[in-house]
N, C-alpha and C positions, 0 to 999 in steps of 0.2 A: 511602331507598327511592324517593322521588319522582324524584330525580336519575337513578337507575338506569332507571326506567320511561321517562323522557324520552329518555335516551340510546338505549335499545332502540328506541323509536319512531322516532327520527331515523335510525337505521341500517336500519330495515325498509323495503325497497324495494317491498313489496306493499301499502302503505297508500295509498289514494287521496287525492289532495289535494282539499280541499273549501273553496272560497272563497264562502261564502254570505252574507257580511256586506259591505255597501257602506260605504266610508268616509264619514264625515259631510261631508267636503270635497266629495265627488262629488255628494252630494244637494244641498248648498248651492249649488254652481255650476249644477246643472241647474235648480233652482228659480229662481235668479236669471236664467238665460237665458230660461226660460219667461215670467217676469214681464216682462222687457224686451220680448219679442215681443208679449205681450198689450198692454202699455202702448203700443207702437208702433201696433198695430192700432187701438186706441181713439183715439190721437192723430191718425191719418190720417182716421178716420171723423167726428170731431167738427167742428162748424162754428164753434166758438169758438176764440179765441186766434190769429187770423190773423197778427197782428204777431209774436207769439212764435214761431209756426211759421216765419216768414220767417227768423228768426235761428237757430232750432234745428229743422230739418225731421226730423232723425233722433234719436230718443231715446238710442240707444247712444252717439252722438258727444257729446250733451249731458252724459251721465253721466260720460264720460271727462274733461270739462273741470273738474269739481269746483269750480264757481263758488260763491263766497260771496255770496249775493244779499241784500246789505244794502239799505236803502231808497235810498241814493244811487245805487247801481248800477241799480236798477229805474227811478228817475227818468231817468237818462241814457239808458237803452234806450228808454224811452217817448218822450223828447224827440227822439232820433235817428230814431225810426220815423215821426214826424209831419212 
C-alpha cells in the first residue's frame, strides 16, 4: 500500500514541491565562513602577534596551509623573524 501511495504521489503533477530543510553541509560551510570572517576581523584589530601577522596576514590563507606547528617549526619562525 505504501508503494502505491508513493507512486501515486510521484505521478501527481499538482503537488507543490517543498524544500524546507537545509542540508547539514550547507549549515556547516556557512558557519565556517562566518567564523573565518570574524577571526580575520579580530586578527586585524589586535595589537598582538606582529611577527606572526607578517607571515600570515590573512587567516583564510593560513588555514589552507594546514601547518603542523611543532616546537621546532615555531623556533625556526621566531629565529627568522628576529
